[in-house]
N, C-alpha and C positions, 0 to 999 in steps of 0.2 A: 234855162239850165245850161251850164257850161260842161261840155264833154271834153275830157282830158285823157290823153294817152301817156304823156311824159310825166314821170315821177318827179323830175326836176321842176317842172311847171307847177305840179300839184303842191310840192313843198313850198314854193314861193308864195302861192296864193294863200294857203292855210296859215303859214307863218305870219304873213301880213295881217290876216284876219285876227289871229290871236294877239298880235302886238297892239291891235286896235281895241282889245278887250272883248272880242266876240267869242262865244262858245261854239265848239265844233262837236256835232253829233255824227257818229259814223255807223253805217250799216254795211258790213261786208257780206257779199253774196256770191254765188256761182251763177247767177242769172236765171233765165227762164222764170221770171218773176210771177208770183201768184199772190193771193190775198194775205197769205202768211207773211211774205216779205213786206207787203205794203203796210201791214199793221206795225211792223218795226219802223218803217220810214215815217209813218204818221206819228208815232210816239216820239221819234227823234225830232220831227218838225215842231211839235208842241214844246219841246224842252230845250231847244238850241237856237242860236242865231243862224248858224250855217249847217246844212245837212250834206254830208258826203256819202255816196253809195258806190261801192266798188263792184264790178262784175268781172270775175276771174275764175275760170274753171281750173283749179289748182292741181297740176299733175302729181305733186308729191303726196297727196292724200288719197290717191287711187292705188290699190294693189294691182299687180300685173294682169290679173284675170278679171279686172273690173271694167266699168263702162266709160272710161275716159273719152274714147273716140266717139262714142255714140251718145254721150250725155247731151240732153236737149239744150239747144241754143236758139235764141231769137232776139238779136240785138235791136231790131227795129221796134218790136213790141216792148222790150225792156225800157227803151228810151221814152216811149210814149207813156208808159206807166209811171216811170220815175218823174217825168215832167209834171204829170197830173197830180202826183202825190206831194209835190213841192220840193223835190231834190234840187239843191243848188249846184252841186258838182257830181257828175257821173264819171267815175274813174275806170277806164278800160285798159289796164296794163297788159302787156304782152308777156308770154312765158319767158322770152329772151331777156326782158328787162327785169323780171323778178329773179330768174335763175340764169345769169349770164354764163358764158363759156368759162369753165373752170370753177364754177360754184361748188363749195365744199363745206359749208357751215349750216348746222341744223340745231334747232332748239327742241328739247324733249323733256317732258315731265316723266320722271322715273317712277317705278313702283306699281303698286296694285291698281291705282286709278286709271292707268292707260292699258292695263292688261286684262281687265274684266270686261263684261258686257260686249260691246262692239269690238273692243281691243283683242278679244280672243280669235275672232275670225278675220279681223282687219289689222294685223300686227304693225303695219307701218302708217296707218291712217292718222293717228293723233300726232305723230312726229311731223307729218306734213301740215296738219292744222296749226300746231303751235308755231312752226317755222313761218308759215305764210302770214299768220296773224301778227306775229312779231314784226315782220317786215312792213306790213301794212300800217301798223301803229306808228312805226318810225317815219312813214311817209305822210300820214294824215294828221298826226299829233292830236287825236281826239280828246275831248274832255269826257265824253260818254260814248260807249260802244254798245250796240244793241244786238242781242241774240235771242233766238226763240227757244222756249222750254222744250219743244219737240226734240231738240238735240241736247238732252239733259246731261249726257256724259261729256259732250264737248264743252258745255257751260262750266261744269265742275272742273274740268282740266284747265280751261282758260282762266278761271278764277284763281286756281292754284298757281299758274304761271305768272299772272299779274301780281299776285302777292309776293311770290318768291323773288321775282326780278324787279320789284319796286317800280312797276310801270305807273305813271301818273295818269291813270285812266280808270274810270268806274265802269264795270260790266253791268248792264241793265238787262234783266231777263224778262221777256214778254210772253204772255200766255200762248198756248197752242191754238191755232186757228183751224177749224174743222169744216168739212163739208156738211151738208144737211143731215147725212146719215151717220155722222160721227167720225168719218175717216179723216185723219190728220192730213192737212194739205202738204204736198211734197211735189217737187219737180218730177220725181220718179213715178208718180201716179199715172203719168201719161204713158208709161210702158204697159200698164195693165190691159188685158183683154176685157171685153165687156163682162164676161163671166167672172173673171178675177176681181173686177171692180165691185161687183155685187157682193163678193165674199170678203174682201179686205176689211170692211168695218167690224169684223169679228174681233179684231185687235182691241178696238175701243170698247166694244160690248163686254169683252172679258175683263177689262180694267174697271169698267163701271160696276160689274158684279163683285169684283174684289173690294172696291170701295164700299159697296153695300154690306159685304160680309164684315168688314172692319167696323163699320158704323154699328153693326149688330153685336159687336163684342169679340169677333175672332181676332186672335193675336198670334197665331202660329203662321210663320212665314211659309212653312212647308205645305200647310193646307191651302193657303192662298195660292201658291204656285201650282199645286196640283189642280185646283179648280180652273185656273187660267189655261193650263196646258190641255185639260180635257175639252174646254170650249173650242180652242183653236184646232185641236186634233180632229174635232168633229167635222171640220171643213176639209174635204179630201185633198184639195189642191194646196193647202197650206203646210209648209215645212218649217217647224220651229227652229230658230237659231238659238234663242235663249229666252227664258223667263226668269227675272231676277227681282229679289226684294232686298234692297240695300239702304244703307245710310245715305241720305240725300246729299250730304256734303263730302264724305270720304269715299263713298261707293263701296264700303265694306259690307259683306254679307251679314244679314241679320237672321236670327232664329226666332226671337220673340220681338214683336213690333213695339217700338217705343221711340218717341221723339219724331223728328222729321224723316220720313221714309220716302224712298223712290221705288215705285214698282214699274219696271221697264220690260218691254217685250220687243223681240225682233223675229220676223218670219219671212219666208220667201213664198211668193205666189208666182209659180213658174220660175222665171229667172229674175223676178223683181223682188228685191229685198226692202221691206218696209219696217219702220220702227215706230213705237208709240210709248207713252208713259203717263203716269199720274204721280203727283207728289201730295203726300198726306201728312198731317200733323196728328200723331197718336199720343 
């Protein structure tokens, strides 16, 4: 595995590879890798000649009161996991190389898509995501880029950006990887106390119940939301940020369920904010 810090060196290597007719699969991450990340890398390994994984804790997608300084990091473990999963190039850019002195240009998807769900409580988050992903795409030149369904809103926003700006890259969405009790894998799970960790799977259980209700004929978004909220509220330490039933592509709110829908939840367990979702064809 080739560890690269310089974006100039990265561009040289991937351009040469593409000139030789090789395909590039790209997995952008913020590090502290777990099995969810590894599932993306493994998918990329199967579908591409060269796999590039970036590790960059992007400061522009953190709001001022969020956990940028304390976000978990473990470069040694990340390198071992990437090497074992078959990564060819591990890219570790610095904040100074991504956002040099005087940096003033940002990419932003306007409208409802970035203002609902996580966008309500994290108003600058997606501006940071779309900006850094744009920059990384220009450095890596991937044919395919891999993202997890757990970040469903991020996926929808990036698909919109890629289409609007004519990026020559395909977004590949991979399934959520879960712990044995259903909790969606996340780097932030490490923040949970033992008690909170036993309570956090309520997010997945509430979504499973919603799926069951829909399978049994329920089509009212309001009733589905009420049921999810009731289950989460029953956990004393859980504070709901949102429960939403939306169109899976546009993220527009739905009243009656039809077509491809996304049911998404976000809640805090103490200071730790977790998200989860399911996508259903009705």
